[in-house]
N, C-alpha and C positions, 0 to 999 in steps of 0.2 A: 451785897451791894447791887442796887438796880442799875442796869446798863443804860448808858446814854444813847438815845436814838433821835434821829431827826424826822419829824413828821412829813408826810407826803406833800402837803401844801407848802411847807418850808423848803422842801427839795425843789419844787417847781419855781418858787420865788428865787431861790439861789441860782438855779440854772438860767432863768430868764435874765437876771441881773448880769451874770457873767457873759452871756451871749450878747446882750446889748453893749456891754463894755468893750467886748472884742470887736464888734462891728464899728462902734464909735471911734475907738483908738486906731483900728486898722484903716478906716476911712480917712481919719485925720492925717495919718502918716503918709498915705498914698497921695492925698490932695496937697500936702505941703511940699512935695517935690524932693523929699529926702532920698527916696529910692531912685536908682538908675532905671532907665527904660527897660533894660534887659531884666533887672530884678523884678520890676513891676509885672512884666510879661510872664515871668516864671511864676509869680504869685497867683496870677489869674489862671495860668495853666494848671497849677496844683488844684485850684477850685474845680475846674472841669473834671479832672480825673477823680477827685473825691466823690463827686456826684455819680460818675459812671461806675466807680468801684463799689460804692455802697449799694447802688441800685442792682448791679449784677450779683452782689453778695446775697441779696434777697432770694434769688433763684438758685445760685450755686451753693452758697453756704447754708442758708436756712431751709430751702426746699430740697436740696440735694440733687439737683439736675445739672447737666453740663451743656448749656447753650454756647455756641460760638458765633452768634450773629449780632452781638450787641452793637457793633459799629453800624449795622443796618438801621436799627432804631434811632441811633444818634443821627444818621444821615437824613432819615425821613423828617425828624424834628428840626434839623438844621435848615433844610430847604423850606419846610412849611413856615417856620418862624421868619426866615429871611424874605420869602415872597410876601408874607403879610406885612412886614416892616417896610418893604420897598413900595408897597401900595400907598403908604401914608394916609390911611383911612381915619386915624385917630390922633389926638394930641400925643406928643412924645411919651409922657409919663404913663398915660393909660395904654398907649400902644405897646409899651414894653411889657406890661402885665398881661394884656390880652394875647400878645404875640407868644409869650412863654406858655400860656395855657393852650393856645392853638397848637403849638409844637408838641406839647405833651399829649394832648388828646389825639392828634393824628397818629403819633407814634404808638399810643396805647391801642388804637383801633387796629393797627397793623399787628401789634402784639397779640390781640385776641384772634385775629384772622390766622396768624401763624401758629399760635399756641393751641388752638382747638385740635387741629390734626397732629401737630408735632409732639405735644406733650402726652399723647397716647403711647409714644415710643419711649425708650429708656436708653441710658448709657451712650454708646458710640453712635447708635442710630439717631438719637436726638441731636448729638453734636454735628453729625453730617447734614441733617436736614436744615438746621439753623445756620450752618456754614453756607449751605446753598442759598438760603434766603438772603444772607448778607451780600453775597456776590450778585444775586439777581437784582437787588436794589441798586448796587453800584452800577451795573450795566444799564439798567433802566435810566438812571440819572444821567449817564453818559450819552444815551441815545435820544433823550427827550429834549432836543435842541430848542424847540419852540417855548418850552417852559423853564428848563434849567440851564439853557445855553451850553449844555454838554461839556465836552472837554475844555472848551474855552473858559468856562468858569462863570459863576453868577457874580456880577460886580455890583458896586454901588450899594452895598448893604449898610444901613445905618449902624454906626458903632455905638450901640447902646450898652454894651457890657462894661461894667466898672467893678471895682472891688466890692462896693456895697451891694450891688445887685447880685453878683456872682456868689458872694459868701452868705447873703440872705437866702439864696436858693440852696446853698449847702446846708444851712441850718434847717430849713424847711424839709429838705430831703431826709436828713438824719432823724428829725423829729417825727415825721410821718411814718417812716419805716420802723422806728423804735416803738411808737405807739401801736402800730399794726402787730408787731411781734409780741407785745405785752397783752394783746387782746386774745379772745378765744379763737379768732381767726389765725393769729400767730401760732397758738398752741396746736391748731389743726395742721398748719403748714409744717411745724416741727415734727409732728407725729408721722407725716408722710415721709419725711426724711429718714426717720428712725426705722420704720417698717410700714411700707405702703399697703401690704396685704392686711396686716393687723389693723391699720387705720381704717381701711375700707370695710373690714368686718365689723368695726365698731360704729358704722353708720356715717363716717366722714365722707363727704363727696369729694373724692380725691381729684377728679378732673376739674371740678369747679375751683378748688383752691389752687391747683396748678395754674390754671388760666388766670386767676386773680393775681397771683404772685407775678406771673409773666407780664400781665398788663400794667401793674404798678411799676415793675422794673423798666418796662419799655417807656412808660410815661416820663419817668425822671431821666432816662437816657435821651429822650426827645428834648427835654428842657436843657440838658447839657449841650446837645447839639445846637440849639438856638443860641445859647450863650456863646458857644464857639463861633457861630456865624457872626454874632454881634461884636465879637472881638476882632476877628480877622478882616471883616469887610469884604471878603471874597470866599467863595466856595467852589471847590473842584472835587469831582467824584473820587479821585484818587486819594483824597484825605481820609476816606472811610473804607479802606481795603481790609483784607483778611488780617494783616499784621496789627491793625488798630484793635480788633477784637481780641487778639492774642495778648497784646500789651495790657488791656484792661483785665483780662483773666489772670495774667501774671501778677498784677497788683493784688487781686483778691486772694490768690493762693499764697503769695508771700506774706501778706498781712495776717492771714489765718482765716480759714473757712468758718463762717458763722460769727466773726468778730467785726462789728462795725468800726470800733476804735482801731482795730488792726488795719482795716481798709483805708482809714484816714491817714494813719502813720505811713503805711506802705506807699500810698499815692504821693505823699510829700517826699518820702525818701527816694523813690524811683524817678520822680520828676526832677528832683534837685541833684541827684547823683551825676547824670550826664553833664549837667551844667558845671558842677564842681570839677569834673575831670577834663574839661575843655583844654587846659594847658597841656595835657598829655594827649594831643590830638591823634598821634599814631597808635596809641595803645589804649585809649579810653574805652572802646567797645569791648576789648579783650578783658580789661579790668572789671568793667561793668558785668560782663557775663560770668566771670570767675566768682565775683561776689555773690551773684544770684545762686550759682551752683553750691558754693560753700554754705550759704544759709539753708538751702534745701537739704543738704547732706546732714548738717548738724542740728537743724531745727525744722524737720519735715512738716510739723504742724503749723508752720508760719511763725512770723516774728512774735506774735502775741497769742497764738493758738485760738482758743475760744474766749479769751479774757475780754471783759467789757469794763471800760474805765467809769468810775463813779466817784466824783469828788465828795459827795455826802458820805459815802461808805468809808472813804479814807479819813474824813474828819471824825466820824464815829469811832474808828479804830484808834486814832491818836488820842481822842478825849478819854475813851475807856481805858487805854493803856496808862494815861496820866493819872486817872482816878484810882486805878488799881495800885500804882506805885505809891500814890499818896496815902491810900488806905493801908498798904503794907508798912509804910514809914510810921504812920500813926500807931499801929499795933506794936511795932518795934519800940517806939518811944515809951509805951506803957510798961 
């Protein structure tokens, strides 16, 4: 019996319809006032961390490098987007789109400038140099009083971030990185992770693809930073310290290196968990830490390992299983 398969165009149509339904229903729920203010803020925060985790996973999970300065790219994007929005150069709708692009491009430029020298290093050395970059950015933002207002904070940032805008950016981030990894460029990136020397011997430009992945990752971190600024209405350099980079890396590791769906799930879980444990104020950080330790002990590959969710694949399995049972029953009836 011929197996049932869903064609590629049908997959795209199915995914597009589901995404549009999610955005429409989610926007309707948030606009109707059903959610409490704290619940809405949590939902928006999950969106930020999904973008940050998925973008970092491109470098950490798919490329196999260990950068610790992701909060630096987020900070650059946040201040670039906030300063653009504060200037009120364009109408609000157009300003939102252009501001996000500006934030991403500025962060990507920094990603290239840091990536070219840094990605020639490996392992601990790469982690140290990117950690230093993140701290340099934070210190510069603190000392540039004339532009960023330093430790006093950048105020009066238009609050452009909404559920629709944040999760539209989440969808775009996941789609772009998924398409990148399914292309020949993605296969080159994966080959570097598996064996850099072998990849280079096959003619793959390892430095080029490392910088490409780093720039794309930085671009979306900058977009997440701009969305963060548009939600807070206030930016302080201390928001982008070393622990912010560690929290993003922790989400990626917990979800599973190389699993985009794992990053999405882990971002939701690790953002929601402290909120859920608030009634246990005295013990919630202990419980939170213990749960992370338990997961890493019993599931060191992360919650989902390298698994990638595919609705069409699940539908194919269910239909083929039903067809096989039906065919078996028909043979038995004979």
